[in-house]
C-alpha positions in Angstrom: -14.1 -3.1 -16.3 -13.6 0.4 -14.2 -12.2 0.6 -11.5 -14.5 1.3 -8.7 -13.3 2.7 -5.5 -14.3 1.4 -2.3 -16.9 1.9 0.0 -14.0 4.0 2.9 -13.2 5.5 -0.2 -16.2 6.8 -1.8 -16.8 8.7 2.1 -13.6 10.2 2.2 -14.0 11.1 -1.7 -17.3 13.1 -0.4 -16.3 14.3 3.0 -16.1 18.1 3.0 -13.0 20.1 3.4 -11.9 22.1 6.5 -11.4 25.1 4.7 -14.9 24.8 3.1 -16.4 24.2 7.0 -14.5 27.2 7.5 -15.7 29.3 5.1 -19.6 28.1 6.1 -18.4 29.1 9.5 -17.5 32.4 8.3 -20.7 33.4 6.3 -23.1 31.9 9.2 -20.6 33.7 11.9 -20.8 37.3 9.6 -24.5 36.9 9.1 -25.4 37.1 12.6 -23.1 39.8 13.1 -25.0 42.0 10.7 -28.2 40.5 12.0 -27.6 41.7 15.5 -25.9 44.6 14.5 -22.8 44.2 15.9 -19.4 45.7 15.2 -19.0 47.5 11.5 -21.6 47.5 9.4 -19.4 47.4 6.4 -17.2 44.9 7.9 -19.7 42.3 8.5 -21.2 42.9 5.0 -17.9 42.6 3.2 -17.6 39.3 5.1 -20.7 38.2 4.2 -21.1 38.6 0.9 -17.4 37.4 0.2 -17.9 34.3 2.1 -21.1 33.4 0.9 -19.8 34.0 -2.9 -16.6 31.6 -1.8 -19.6 29.2 -0.4 -21.8 29.3 -4.0 -18.4 29.1 -6.1 -17.5 25.6 -4.0 -21.0 24.6 -4.4 -20.9 25.6 -8.3 -17.8 23.3 -8.9 -19.0 20.7 -6.7 -21.8 20.3 -9.0 -20.0 19.8 -12.2 -17.8 17.8 -10.5 -20.9 15.7 -8.9 -22.7 15.3 -12.3 -19.2 14.1 -14.1 -18.7 11.5 -11.2 -22.6 10.2 -11.7 -21.3 10.5 -16.0 -18.8 8.0 -15.7 -16.2 10.0 -14.7 -14.4 8.6 -11.4 -11.3 10.5 -11.9 -12.7 13.7 -10.1 -13.0 11.7 -6.5 -9.3 11.0 -6.7 -8.4 14.7 -7.5 -10.3 15.7 -4.7 -13.5 17.8 -6.8 -16.2 16.7 -4.4 -14.5 17.4 -1.4 -15.8 21.2 -1.7 -12.0 22.2 -1.3 -11.7 25.4 -3.6 -7.7 24.5 -3.6 -8.5 21.5 -5.5 -9.6 23.0 -8.5 -7.1 22.5 -11.5 -6.9 26.1 -12.2 -7.7 28.2 -8.7 -6.9 31.4 -10.9 -9.8 30.5 -12.9 -12.3 29.9 -10.3 -11.2 31.9 -7.2 -8.8 35.1 -8.2 -10.6 36.2 -11.0 -14.2 35.8 -10.2 -13.0 37.7 -6.8 -11.7 40.7 -8.7 -15.0 40.4 -10.7 -16.9 40.8 -7.6 -14.7 43.4 -5.7 -14.4 46.2 -9.3 -17.4 44.9 -10.9 -20.0 44.2 -8.6 -20.8 41.0 -10.6 -20.8 37.1 -10.2 -18.7 35.1 -12.8 -17.6 31.5 -11.2 -14.8 30.3 -13.5 -15.1 27.0 -14.7 -11.6 24.5 -13.0 -12.8 21.3 -13.1 -11.1 19.3 -15.3 -13.1 16.3 -16.6 -12.1 13.3 -18.4 -14.9 13.6 -22.0 -13.7 9.8 -22.9 -15.3 8.1 -19.9 -18.4 10.2 -20.2 -21.6 8.4 -21.3 -23.2 10.7 -24.2 -23.3 13.9 -25.6 -26.0 14.7 -23.5 -24.5 13.9 -19.8 -21.6 16.1 -21.0 -24.3 19.0 -21.6 -25.7 18.4 -18.1 -22.4 18.5 -16.7 -21.8 21.9 -18.3 -25.0 23.2 -17.2 -24.9 22.0 -13.2 -22.7 24.9 -11.8 -25.1 27.3 -13.2 -28.3 25.7 -11.5 -26.2 25.5 -8.3 -26.5 29.3 -8.8 -29.9 29.3 -9.9 -30.8 27.5 -6.7 -28.9 29.8 -4.5 -30.5 32.4 -6.0 -33.6 30.9 -5.3 -32.8 31.0 -1.6 -31.4 33.7 -1.2 -34.1 35.9 -2.7 -37.0 33.7 -0.7 -37.2 35.9 2.0 -37.9 39.1 -0.5 -40.3 37.0 -2.4 -42.5 35.9 0.5 -42.5 39.6 1.9 -40.4 39.7 4.5 -40.3 42.4 6.6 -36.8 43.7 6.1 -37.0 46.8 8.2 -35.5 45.9 11.7 -32.4 43.6 10.2 -31.5 46.2 7.1 -28.1 45.9 7.0 -28.2 41.7 6.7 -31.0 42.0 4.1 -29.3 44.0 2.1 -26.3 41.8 2.2 -28.6 39.3 1.7 -30.3 41.0 -1.7 -27.0 42.1 -2.8 -25.4 38.1 -2.6 -28.7 37.2 -4.5 -27.9 39.7 -6.7 -24.4 38.0 -7.4 -26.3 34.5 -7.8 -28.3 36.0 -10.5 -25.5 37.4 -12.6 -23.2 34.0 -12.2 -26.2 32.1 -14.0 -27.0 34.4 -16.4 -23.2 35.3 -17.5 -22.4 31.6 -17.1 -25.4 30.5 -19.6 -24.0 32.5 -22.6 -23.7 30.7 -25.2 -20.0 31.1 -25.6 -16.7 29.3 -25.4 -15.0 29.1 -22.2 -18.5 29.7 -20.7 -20.6 27.0 -19.3 -23.6 28.0 -21.8 -21.1 27.2 -24.5 -19.5 23.9 -22.9 -23.1 22.7 -22.8 -23.1 23.1 -26.8 -19.7 22.2 -27.8 -20.8 18.3 -27.7 -23.8 19.0 -30.4 -21.3 20.7 -32.8 -19.5 20.0 -35.7 -15.7 18.7 -34.7 -14.8 22.1 -36.8 -16.2 24.2 -34.8 -15.1 22.7 -31.5 -11.6 23.2 -32.5 -12.4 26.3 -33.1 -14.2 26.8 -30.0 -11.2 25.2 -28.0 -9.0 27.7 -29.6 -11.0 30.6 -28.2 -12.0 29.3 -24.1 -9.7 29.8 -22.5 -10.2 33.9 -23.1 -14.2 33.5 -22.6 -13.8 35.2 -19.1 -11.7 38.0 -20.2 -13.9 38.6 -23.6 -17.2 38.8 -21.2 -15.2 41.5 -19.0 -13.8 43.5 -22.0 -17.6 43.1 -23.6 -19.1 44.7 -20.1 -16.6 47.7 -20.4 -19.1 48.7 -23.3 -21.6 51.2 -21.8 -23.9 49.9 -24.2 -23.5 46.4 -23.3 -23.5 46.9 -19.5 -26.3 49.0 -19.6 -28.2 46.3 -21.6 -27.1 43.5 -19.1 -27.8 45.2 -15.9 -30.9 46.3 -17.0 -31.9 42.5 -17.7 -30.4 41.3 -14.2 -32.4 43.8 -12.5 -35.6 43.0 -14.5 -35.4 38.9 -13.3 -34.8 40.2 -10.2 -37.9 41.8 -10.0 -39.5 38.2 -10.7 -38.3 36.4 -8.5 -39.1 39.5 -5.9 -35.3 41.1 -5.5 -35.6 44.9 -4.3 -33.8 47.1 -5.9 -33.4 49.7 -3.4 -32.1 46.7 -1.0 -29.6 45.9 -3.6 -27.8 49.2 -4.1 -27.8 49.4 -0.3 -25.7 45.9 0.3 -23.5 46.8 -2.7 -22.8 50.7 -1.1 -21.5 48.6 2.0 -19.7 46.0 -0.1 -18.1 48.4 -2.1 -17.9 51.1 0.9 -14.8 52.8 -1.0 -17.0 53.7 -4.1 -19.6 55.7 -2.0 
């Protein structure tokens, strides 16, 4: 019979960490500064985008963990994955450091999978696939939320700094969702396919998976692949009403050392 934690333990397992709440506070505060035009526009945008991106990383991993918990793996609660604390992830480098490097250098968003799941406790292959897809779906939800003002035709003229930062953050959510859904080892799209393939392919998959993110990074260094990827991203951005000009302006504020 599976062990089920007491009610107070379950509540504690789902209590948001102070670190996550602090990130939310920085996100809201920097958004207020950008909206009002207080201080340095570049600093406001950097704080807003980085804190917003880190909040979405926490939510991305929480999506994996919550789906695993609902699918039978109660151990994710004991590991602290449900508290939205980024320091509880099994690999801080994959979940935080490398995505920040991608963000600062390449201006793209790529969360890394770092929630350890006890696959032996998961009830069925479909649930395993849903666990993998839960993270990118969080990014899709964040994309729709951040792109909503532009899709609704909001007047951005009076608060250009804020809306350019919001547009760039939405752009990052789009790149994260698209890259993570690629069906290759090491990414969530590949992990969703893994339960459905033969054991031989699964062994090959497990050999390649640790290098999945680096392979993506190397592939995007190719001018041809880079152009193709960003063409697809901007075309999808057009579908959700994301203004290219504001995305470029937000990127210029964020990566001020390049402009």
